[in-house]
C-alpha positions in Angstrom: 75.6 200.1 -57.3 74.2 201.6 -60.7 76.6 199.0 -62.6 74.6 196.4 -60.5 71.8 197.4 -60.7 72.4 197.3 -64.6 73.7 193.6 -64.5 70.7 192.7 -62.9 68.8 194.1 -65.0 70.4 192.6 -68.1 70.4 189.7 -66.9 66.2 189.3 -65.7 65.8 190.6 -70.1 67.8 187.9 -70.8 66.3 185.5 -68.6 63.0 186.3 -69.7 63.7 186.3 -73.3 64.9 182.7 -72.5 61.9 181.6 -70.5 59.5 183.3 -73.4 61.7 181.6 -76.2 61.2 178.4 -74.4 57.5 179.1 -74.1 56.8 179.2 -77.3 58.4 175.8 -78.3 56.0 173.7 -76.4 54.7 171.7 -78.1 51.1 171.2 -78.5 50.9 167.6 -76.8 52.6 169.4 -73.8 50.0 172.1 -73.7 47.3 169.6 -74.1 48.2 167.4 -71.4 49.2 170.9 -69.1 45.3 172.1 -69.8 43.5 168.4 -69.7 46.0 168.4 -65.8 44.1 171.4 -64.8 40.6 170.9 -66.5 41.0 173.7 -68.4 40.7 171.8 -72.3 37.0 172.9 -73.8 34.0 173.6 -73.8 35.3 173.5 -77.1 38.8 172.9 -79.0 40.1 171.8 -82.4 42.9 169.4 -82.6 44.5 169.5 -86.1 48.0 169.6 -87.9 51.2 167.2 -89.7 50.6 164.8 -86.8 47.5 163.0 -86.8 48.8 160.6 -84.9 49.2 163.0 -81.6 45.4 164.1 -82.5 44.8 161.0 -82.2 46.4 160.1 -79.5 45.0 163.2 -77.5 41.3 162.6 -78.2 42.1 159.2 -76.6 42.8 161.0 -73.8 39.9 163.3 -73.2 37.8 160.2 -73.6 39.8 158.4 -70.7 39.9 161.4 -68.5 35.8 162.8 -68.9 34.3 159.6 -70.2 32.8 156.4 -67.3 34.1 153.5 -69.7 31.0 151.8 -68.6 29.0 154.8 -70.3 31.5 155.1 -73.4 28.8 154.1 -76.0 26.2 156.4 -74.6 28.5 159.5 -72.8 31.1 159.7 -76.0 29.3 160.0 -80.1 31.6 159.9 -82.9 30.7 162.0 -86.1 32.8 161.6 -88.7 33.2 164.8 -90.7 31.8 164.1 -94.4 28.4 163.2 -92.5 28.4 165.1 -89.7 25.1 167.9 -90.4 24.1 171.0 -87.9 21.5 168.9 -86.6 23.8 166.5 -86.0 26.2 167.7 -83.8 23.6 169.9 -82.1 21.6 166.4 -81.2 25.1 165.0 -79.9 26.2 168.4 -77.9 22.7 168.3 -76.3 22.1 164.8 -75.2 22.7 164.6 -71.3 25.6 162.2 -70.1 24.6 159.7 -68.1 27.2 158.8 -65.4 30.2 160.0 -67.5 32.2 164.1 -65.9 31.1 165.6 -68.8 29.7 163.9 -72.4 32.7 163.5 -75.5 31.8 164.8 -78.8 34.4 164.2 -81.5 33.7 165.4 -85.4 36.8 163.7 -87.1 38.1 165.5 -90.7 36.2 168.0 -90.4 36.9 170.1 -93.7 35.2 173.7 -92.9 37.9 173.5 -90.1 40.2 173.4 -93.5 38.4 175.9 -95.2 36.9 173.1 -97.7 33.7 173.6 -98.8 31.6 170.6 -97.9 28.5 169.5 -99.8 26.0 169.0 -96.8 27.1 172.8 -95.5 25.7 176.1 -97.1 27.0 179.4 -95.9 24.8 180.3 -93.5 24.8 176.5 -92.3 28.6 177.3 -91.6 27.8 180.6 -89.5 25.0 178.4 -87.6 28.2 175.8 -86.8 30.5 179.0 -86.1 28.1 180.7 -83.6 27.1 177.1 -82.0 30.8 176.7 -80.6 29.9 180.0 -78.6 27.2 178.3 -77.0 28.3 175.0 -76.3 26.2 173.1 -73.1 27.2 172.7 -69.9 29.1 169.3 -69.6 29.3 168.7 -73.0 33.0 168.6 -74.2 33.3 169.6 -78.6 36.6 168.5 -80.1 36.1 169.2 -83.9 39.8 167.8 -85.5 41.2 168.2 -89.6 44.3 167.9 -90.9 44.8 171.6 -91.0 43.4 175.1 -90.4 42.3 177.8 -91.7 42.9 180.5 -89.2 41.2 183.1 -91.4 37.8 181.5 -91.2 34.8 182.1 -88.5 35.1 178.6 -87.4 38.5 178.8 -86.3 38.1 182.0 -85.1 35.1 180.9 -82.7 36.2 177.9 -81.3 40.1 180.5 -80.8 37.9 183.0 -78.5 35.3 180.6 -77.4 37.6 177.6 -76.6 41.4 176.0 -77.7 43.4 175.5 -80.6 45.7 172.8 -81.1 48.9 173.1 -83.8 50.0 169.7 -83.8 53.6 170.5 -85.2 56.3 168.0 -86.2 58.3 167.2 -83.1 61.8 168.3 -82.1 64.5 165.9 -83.1 64.8 165.9 -78.6 61.1 165.2 -78.2 61.1 162.8 -80.8 64.3 160.4 -79.6 62.2 160.8 -76.3 59.5 159.1 -78.1 61.5 156.8 -80.0 63.5 155.5 -76.4 60.0 155.3 -74.5 58.7 152.9 -77.3 61.1 150.6 -76.9 61.3 150.4 -73.4 57.6 149.7 -73.1 58.6 146.2 -75.4 61.1 145.9 -73.2 64.5 146.8 -75.2 66.7 149.6 -74.5 69.1 151.4 -76.9 72.1 153.6 -77.3 71.2 157.6 -77.4 74.0 156.7 -81.0 71.4 153.8 -82.3 68.7 156.2 -81.5 70.3 159.0 -83.2 70.8 157.0 -85.9 67.8 156.1 -86.3 66.1 159.1 -86.3 68.6 160.3 -88.7 67.3 157.3 -91.6 63.7 157.4 -90.8 63.3 160.7 -92.7 60.8 162.5 -90.6 63.0 165.2 -90.9 63.2 165.4 -93.9 61.0 168.7 -95.7 59.9 166.5 -98.7 58.9 163.6 -97.6 55.6 162.9 -96.1 56.4 160.8 -92.8 55.3 161.0 -89.7 55.1 159.6 -86.0 52.5 156.9 -87.9 55.5 155.9 -90.4 58.1 155.9 -87.7 56.2 153.7 -85.1 55.7 151.5 -88.0 59.1 151.6 -88.2 59.5 150.9 -84.5 57.9 148.0 -84.5 60.0 146.4 -87.3 62.8 147.5 -85.6 61.0 145.6 -81.9 60.2 142.3 -84.2 63.9 142.2 -85.6 65.8 142.3 -83.0 66.6 139.6 -81.5 67.5 140.6 -77.6 67.1 143.5 -75.0 69.6 146.1 -76.7 68.7 147.6 -80.3 71.6 147.3 -82.7 72.8 149.4 -85.5 72.0 146.1 -87.2 68.7 145.9 -86.4 68.0 149.7 -87.8 69.5 149.1 -90.7 68.2 145.4 -91.9 64.7 146.8 -91.3 64.3 150.7 -91.8 64.5 152.2 -95.1 62.9 155.8 -94.5 62.8 157.3 -97.7 65.7 156.8 -100.7 66.9 160.5 -100.4 67.9 159.6 -96.2 69.3 156.0 -97.4 71.2 156.9 -99.9 73.0 159.7 -97.3 72.9 157.2 -94.3 74.7 154.9 -97.0 77.5 158.0 -97.7 77.9 158.5 -94.2 78.5 155.0 -93.1 81.5 154.9 -96.1 82.9 158.4 -95.2 83.7 157.0 -91.4 85.0 153.7 -92.4 81.9 151.4 -92.6 81.9 149.9 -95.7 80.1 146.7 -94.3 77.1 149.1 -93.3 77.0 150.7 -96.7 76.8 147.5 -98.1 73.7 146.4 -96.1 72.2 149.7 -96.6 72.8 149.3 -100.6 70.8 145.9 -100.3 68.0 146.8 -98.5 68.0 149.1 -101.4 67.9 146.9 -103.9 66.1 144.3 -102.2 63.1 146.5 -101.9 63.4 147.1 -105.6 64.9 150.5 -105.7 66.1 151.8 -109.1 69.8 151.4 -109.4 69.7 154.9 -111.8 68.1 156.3 -109.5 70.3 155.2 -106.7 72.9 156.2 -108.5 71.6 159.5 -110.0 71.2 160.2 -106.1 74.3 159.4 -105.1 75.5 161.1 -107.7 73.5 164.5 -106.9 74.7 164.1 -102.9 78.2 164.2 -103.8 77.9 167.3 -106.2 76.1 169.3 -103.4 78.8 168.6 -100.9 81.4 169.6 -103.1 79.8 172.8 -103.5 79.3 173.2 -100.2 83.0 172.6 -99.3 83.8 175.0 -101.4 81.8 177.4 -99.9 82.7 177.1 -96.5 87.0 177.3 -97.7 84.9 180.3 -99.3 84.5 181.8 -96.1 80.2 181.3 -95.8 78.0 180.3 -93.4 75.1 178.0 -93.6 72.1 180.6 -94.4 74.6 181.8 -97.4 75.3 178.4 -99.0 71.1 177.9 -98.3 70.4 181.7 -100.2 72.6 181.0 -103.0 72.2 176.9 -103.5 67.8 177.4 -103.0 68.0 173.3 -102.3 65.9 172.9 -98.3 68.1 172.9 -95.2 68.3 169.1 -94.4 70.5 168.5 -97.5 72.3 172.0 -96.8 73.1 170.5 -93.3 74.3 166.9 -94.1 76.5 168.1 -96.9 78.3 169.9 -94.6 78.6 167.2 -92.1 80.2 165.7 -94.4 82.2 167.8 -96.3 84.5 168.1 -93.4 85.5 164.2 -94.3 86.6 164.6 -97.8 89.1 167.2 -99.7 87.9 168.9 -102.6 89.9 167.0 -104.8 88.3 163.9 -103.1 85.2 164.7 -103.8 86.1 165.4 -107.3 88.0 162.6 -107.6 84.7 160.5 -106.3 82.0 162.4 -108.8 84.9 161.2 -111.5 83.9 157.2 -110.3 80.4 157.9 -110.2 80.2 159.2 -113.6 82.3 156.2 -115.1 80.2 153.6 -113.1 76.7 155.2 -115.2 78.9 155.2 -118.4 79.9 151.6 -118.0 76.3 150.5 -116.2 74.7 152.5 -119.6 77.0 150.7 -121.7 76.9 147.4 -120.6 80.4 147.0 -119.4 79.1 146.4 -115.7 75.9 144.8 -114.1 74.2 147.7 -112.1 74.7 145.9 -108.8 77.6 145.0 -109.0 78.5 148.4 -110.4 77.4 150.1 -107.0 79.0 147.5 -104.7 82.6 148.3 -106.8 81.9 151.5 -106.0 81.6 151.7 -102.3 84.5 149.3 -102.6 86.6 151.8 -104.2 85.4 155.1 -102.4 
């Protein structure tokens, strides 16, 4: 009996830990959706973070919920952060609502939330704004947006204590794939999970050194939809339209080569060349990727795990994770031969023995 009680206790702790972990993973867009549904947003809220696409989307959701479309011009005030003053914010908040559920005031790109000094604000005025958000007039909802937030500042602390703060970080892989699937569906298109995965991986969204956000992803989705001729999105549609960033495109090209899809590798190569990418840069990245794959392969054979490899190589986890996926497809000897071929092609291009584009095509053919 005691043993069973211990089992139940352990199970309960595990479930609590799991639930806590799940709660930790809730994204800001999910949280604000729940809060809006429960009418728990306000009287002041800060919206910030990498995903400005979702900041903008959230502002639209707030407006749609609380503003009567007929009275939008009177009940909605949008102030540009660089032009906003203490007086203009107060005046907007203290104007009576007409026929809407709430008056909404949005201060866009407010530098003070980021902790950046603004020309129009003295330290005293900064304190006034921080104090004002503690006493927003009833019936008003003040929304302040920014690219980031300095959580040490008085303004952020005042908003957090008297309202809500939403940090729109990057989406998880699962959420991003759902985002892509929904965009395709809304356009009357569909795509297999493998195609969506290929698109997501090639997009550069999870490349920590790339400035690629949902705005870029949305633009690439539109290009794919416009290029696609049928209802089904094909891999060729993705490869022909989405360049992502150079490094992820190189990964995609090497991935295609490693699984024997050289036709796809040629498409990706030509896409890069047509986009004006430098041949030497492409070859340099190819060499760099194979050097990393070889290093990772050798460490894996020594029994090292991903964390140990990361601590040794000091490169971002994206590259290590991709290199590990390639490492299983090659032997150490094969990787060394491929690198020798890369160095040889580089010499042949620089000495004029081979034309640049032809040399790259021959490289794909020969490995």
